[in-house]
C-alpha positions in Angstrom: 2.3 -59.8 -0.3 3.9 -57.4 -2.9 0.8 -57.8 -5.1 -1.5 -57.2 -2.1 0.4 -54.1 -1.2 0.2 -52.8 -4.8 -3.3 -53.2 -4.8 -4.0 -51.4 -1.8 -1.9 -48.6 -2.8 -3.6 -48.3 -6.1 -7.0 -48.2 -4.5 -6.0 -45.5 -2.1 -4.6 -43.4 -5.2 -8.0 -44.0 -6.9 -9.9 -42.8 -4.0 -7.7 -39.8 -3.5 -8.0 -38.9 -7.3 -12.0 -38.9 -6.9 -12.0 -36.4 -4.1 -13.6 -33.0 -4.8 -11.6 -29.7 -4.9 -13.4 -28.8 -1.6 -12.3 -32.1 0.0 -8.7 -31.7 -0.9 -8.9 -28.0 0.3 -11.2 -28.1 3.3 -10.8 -24.3 3.8 -12.3 -23.8 0.2 -15.5 -25.7 1.2 -18.5 -24.0 -0.6 -16.3 -21.9 -3.0 -16.7 -22.1 -6.7 -14.1 -21.0 -9.2 -14.6 -17.7 -11.2 -11.7 -18.4 -13.7 -10.9 -21.7 -15.5 -7.3 -20.8 -15.7 -7.4 -20.7 -19.5 -10.1 -18.3 -21.0 -12.2 -15.4 -19.9 -15.4 -17.4 -20.1 -17.8 -16.1 -17.6 -16.5 -12.7 -17.5 -17.7 -9.3 -19.5 -16.8 -5.9 -20.0 -13.4 -4.6 -21.3 -12.0 -8.1 -22.3 -9.6 -6.5 -24.7 -7.8 -4.9 -21.8 -6.9 -8.3 -20.3 -5.6 -11.7 -21.4 -4.7 -15.0 -19.9 -1.2 -16.0 -19.4 0.3 -18.9 -17.5 -2.9 -19.6 -15.7 -3.5 -16.0 -14.6 -5.7 -13.0 -15.8 -3.3 -10.3 -16.7 -4.3 -6.7 -17.1 -2.5 -5.5 -20.3 0.0 -2.8 -19.7 -1.1 0.2 -21.5 -4.8 -0.6 -21.5 -7.5 0.2 -19.2 -11.2 -1.0 -18.3 -13.4 -3.1 -16.0 -13.5 -6.8 -16.3 -16.6 -8.1 -14.7 -18.4 -11.3 -13.8 -21.2 -12.1 -15.8 -23.2 -13.2 -12.7 -24.0 -10.6 -9.9 -23.6 -11.2 -6.2 -24.9 -9.5 -3.1 -23.2 -11.1 0.1 -20.2 -13.4 -0.7 -16.6 -14.3 0.4 -14.2 -14.0 -2.4 -10.6 -15.1 -2.4 -8.0 -14.5 -5.2 -4.2 -14.2 -5.6 -2.5 -11.2 -7.2 1.1 -10.1 -8.0 1.9 -6.5 -8.6 4.4 -4.8 -10.9 6.2 -1.6 -10.0 3.6 1.3 -9.7 0.6 -1.0 -10.6 -2.8 0.4 -9.9 -5.9 -1.7 -10.2 -9.1 -2.4 -8.0 -11.4 -5.0 -7.0 -15.0 -4.0 -7.9 -17.8 -5.2 -5.9 -21.6 -4.6 -6.2 -20.9 -2.9 -9.7 -23.1 -2.1 -12.5 -22.1 -3.8 -15.8 -20.1 -1.0 -17.2 -16.9 -1.7 -19.2 -15.5 1.8 -18.9 -16.4 4.1 -16.2 -16.0 5.1 -12.6 -17.0 2.2 -10.7 -15.2 3.4 -7.4 -18.5 5.7 -7.4 -21.1 3.9 -9.1 -20.2 0.6 -7.6 -17.8 0.1 -4.8 -13.8 -0.3 -5.4 -11.2 -2.0 -3.1 -8.0 -0.6 -4.1 -5.3 -2.8 -5.6 -1.9 -0.8 -5.5 1.8 -0.9 -5.2 2.2 1.1 -1.9 6.0 1.2 -2.3 5.9 3.4 -5.4 7.5 6.8 -5.0 4.8 8.4 -7.2 2.1 7.2 -4.7 3.9 8.7 -1.4 1.5 11.5 -1.1 -1.9 9.7 -1.7 -4.8 10.1 0.7 -5.1 7.3 3.3 -8.1 5.7 1.6 -6.2 5.4 -1.6 -3.7 2.7 -0.6 -4.0 -0.8 -1.1 -7.0 -2.4 0.3 -8.7 0.6 1.1 -12.4 1.1 0.2 -11.7 3.9 -2.0 -12.8 7.3 -0.7 -14.5 5.6 2.2 -12.2 3.5 4.7 -8.5 3.5 4.7 -6.8 0.0 5.0 -3.9 -0.7 7.2 -0.8 -0.5 5.2 0.7 -3.8 6.2 0.9 -7.3 4.9 1.4 -6.5 1.4 4.4 -8.7 -0.2 7.3 -7.3 -2.0 7.0 -6.8 -5.8 6.9 -9.9 -7.8 5.6 -12.2 -5.1 2.0 -13.6 -5.0 -0.3 -12.2 -2.4 -3.4 -13.8 -1.3 -6.5 -11.7 -0.3 -9.9 -12.6 1.0 -13.0 -10.2 1.0 -16.2 -10.8 3.0 -19.0 -8.7 2.3 -22.3 -9.2 4.1 -24.9 -6.5 4.3 -23.2 -3.4 5.1 -20.2 -4.9 6.7 -16.8 -5.5 5.0 -13.9 -7.2 6.0 -10.5 -7.7 4.0 -7.8 -10.1 5.0 -4.5 -9.7 3.1 -1.8 -12.5 3.4 -3.6 -13.5 6.9 -3.8 -10.1 8.4 -7.0 -8.1 8.7 -6.5 -4.7 6.9 -10.1 -3.5 6.9 -13.0 -4.4 9.1 -15.9 -2.0 8.9 -19.4 -1.2 8.6 -20.1 0.9 5.7 -22.9 2.9 7.1 -21.2 3.7 10.1 -18.1 5.0 8.5 -20.1 7.3 5.9 -22.6 8.6 8.6 -21.0 12.1 8.5 -20.1 11.8 4.9 -17.4 10.1 2.8 -13.7 10.7 3.3 -13.3 11.9 -0.3 -16.3 14.2 -0.1 -17.7 12.7 -3.2 -21.1 11.3 -3.7 -20.9 7.4 -3.7 -24.2 6.1 -5.2 -22.9 2.7 -5.5 -22.7 2.4 -1.7 -26.5 2.0 -1.9 -26.4 -0.9 -4.3 -27.3 -4.3 -2.6 -26.0 -6.5 -5.5 -23.9 -6.3 -8.4 -21.1 -7.6 -10.6 -17.6 -8.4 -9.2 -14.5 -7.4 -11.2 -11.1 -5.9 -11.7 -10.8 -2.3 -12.6 -7.8 -1.9 -14.6 -5.8 1.6 -14.9 -3.2 0.6 -17.6 -0.7 -1.1 -15.3 0.0 -4.9 -15.3 -1.4 -7.0 -12.5 -1.6 -10.8 -12.6 -4.5 -12.4 -10.9 -5.3 -16.0 -10.5 -7.1 -18.6 -8.3 -10.3 -16.5 -8.1 -13.1 -18.3 -6.1 -16.3 -17.1 -4.5 -18.8 -18.3 -1.9 -22.2 -16.9 -2.4 -23.6 -16.3 1.2 -27.1 -15.7 -0.2 -27.6 -18.4 -2.9 -28.2 -21.1 -0.2 -30.3 -19.4 2.0 
């Protein structure tokens, strides 16, 4: 009886071990990882401004630059975790050209990654706080966890519509054409808004931000 029980248990464990990542995490079905947890393979741009530390991509303090995927994406859902330091400023670039240094909030589209609680940011414009489509659409200033804690964010980009969910709460849900029909909030030209595809990446501004569990579901590839 004991031998039979052990046999069944071992078979069950073996079956579990062969499950795919998508089977183990049903909510991640269809997603692929953009980061292997050890190297910057698959990434390009300002790789000297980033390093891998304890399973996370880290924007090196005092450096700046754009770390971008080698592949381009048009419509997608991307999920990632991030942890802020005091006063940290970074950004998630979407539909960006492959530019290691430059203003991708204009030439691409930038979704702000920011420590909303920093005193030095108390007088920012509404479209500059965390999660905002920079210069275009303010995000709700809710759901960001305290400094030092991991946040989870999901961005869905489909056509001209963008939705951003932070720690389970929706902070942006808009149509980019609709919110810019009377011009941009910052009054600047944003040629990047016209792009229909481009690279995804992190736009560092010299502050440490840790990023992990980066995965994407391409909404175009399987159509």
